[in-house]
Phi, psi and omega in degrees: 000157182248132180229143171253126179243124178269119180105120178249032174280201185301312183290311183297316183291320178295320178296318179300320180295318180298315179295318179297321179298335179268005174095008180275156179265132187234135167239125178263146174240124184208141179252353177276121186302316181297319179291324177300312182295320180297317180293321178293322176296333178277001175094010182269149168282127184230131171261121181274120181163182183274115183291354177269003181254132186298320183296329178289318179293324177296318176300326179282352176095028183298332183294335181246004184282150175279335181196155176236130174251111179268095194240028175280175176274001183254108183299323181296316177297315182299314183291322178298317180297318179295321180298318178294317180296321178296325176300327179266015174061042181251140176300134186236139176233123184252126175276129174235122177297147184299335180299335181287330174060198197295322185295324179286323177305310182293329180296322187255345188300325182282348185263348181228171182280322181217144172242132182233152174245081187301331179299331181265322187260344178080180183297327181296323177297318177294320178298315179300320180295321179294321180287337176074170168089241205253013178228126179227128173287137179256312182197147169277128181263319178209185185304322184241014181240140178215145171265127185233135176267122182241141180247131181291133179243177176300332184275357184293125176291347179264001181299127182095347177277164175267164176306318181299331184272352180283114183262082179286160175302163186300327183263034178216146177210153179273124181264325184209159182217143177214132172296161187304326186249018184226158177297159178278149178208193179294137180288137175252146187301330183262008173296132180260147182266120177234167182303130179096345177292152184238141177231132171267121186242129171265123185211150170291144181307325185293338183245005181301317182294321177296318178295320179298317181297325179290316187271317184269318184102198182294147184289136176250152176288152171303154180306126180091351180265169179248149178279000000 
């Protein structure tokens, strides 16, 4: 999949690296010369310019991109970039610093596809939001541990199995379980996994993808995107 990421600072560059490691194509947009050079030295394609301007986003390939991550520290730039991307029917992820808190979240949440707080969730949370769908980072627990909310899909190899039968990797465990139409609670061994059910999983970063494949199944493109 192809993604345009606005901002090659700490959040944007780390998210780009995570996506690239999974085989996705990334174009970064950045107007700070030092960050542009650093990203290019890291092997990324970079368009130098203001990510809130449509002509810059078009140069970056927004018309054919599967998703745009507006991950700068400037909310105005991020929202402008998302607005342009929505005009081009592209999946949008808006970075909101945690300092803005709930009132800003509600202000912008209806205008974009996903809102993320990278300071709290890290690059993996931004990556999950860009990919869309059935995996959401909830919290970083330690340097290599994260709690992730996963939703069972039609493609899940564990669909129809019970919690007891789910063989997660050694460094992962199920913390909570919820049927599609019910609140989450403690997992019971005989709870069965059906489409739409949710599991909160604590996992080491190294085994998150393996856990995702077991619970969610094969990765799907965001709605309107291409694989």
